[in-house]
C-alpha positions in Angstrom: 18.6 26.3 36.8 17.8 23.3 38.9 19.5 20.8 36.6 23.2 19.9 37.1 25.4 21.1 34.2 26.6 17.5 33.7 23.1 16.4 32.6 22.7 17.0 28.8 19.6 18.8 27.6 18.0 17.0 24.7 15.9 19.2 22.4 12.3 18.2 22.0 12.5 17.5 18.2 15.4 15.1 18.8 13.4 13.3 21.5 10.3 13.0 19.3 12.5 11.9 16.3 13.9 9.0 18.4 10.4 8.0 19.5 9.2 8.1 15.9 12.1 6.0 14.6 11.6 3.4 17.4 7.9 3.2 16.6 8.6 2.7 12.8 11.1 0.0 13.5 8.8 -1.9 15.8 5.9 -1.6 13.4 7.9 -2.8 10.4 9.3 -5.7 12.4 5.8 -6.7 13.5 4.5 -6.6 10.0 7.4 -8.7 8.7 7.0 -11.2 11.5 3.2 -11.6 10.9 3.7 -11.8 7.2 6.1 -14.8 7.6 4.2 -16.4 10.5 0.5 -15.5 10.4 -0.2 -17.7 13.5 2.1 -15.3 15.6 -0.6 -12.6 15.8 -1.5 -11.5 19.3 -5.2 -11.5 20.3 -7.1 -8.6 21.8 -6.3 -8.2 25.5 -3.3 -10.6 25.3 0.2 -9.7 26.3 1.7 -12.5 24.1 1.0 -14.2 20.9 -1.1 -17.3 20.9 -0.2 -20.2 18.8 -2.8 -22.8 17.7 -1.0 -25.3 20.0 -1.5 -23.2 23.2 -3.8 -24.7 25.7 -4.5 -21.3 27.6 
């Protein structure tokens, strides 16, 4: 083995499970935020949400 014994080996299902949980949390948080503040939706190609008061 090329990997040092002090580096833990994480099984693939555990890694995928963590990714799935993070995606679910972020999706639910986004849905809750846009439900409470519809103007906070991001626009296509944008890296941040645009508010009606933005001048950009």
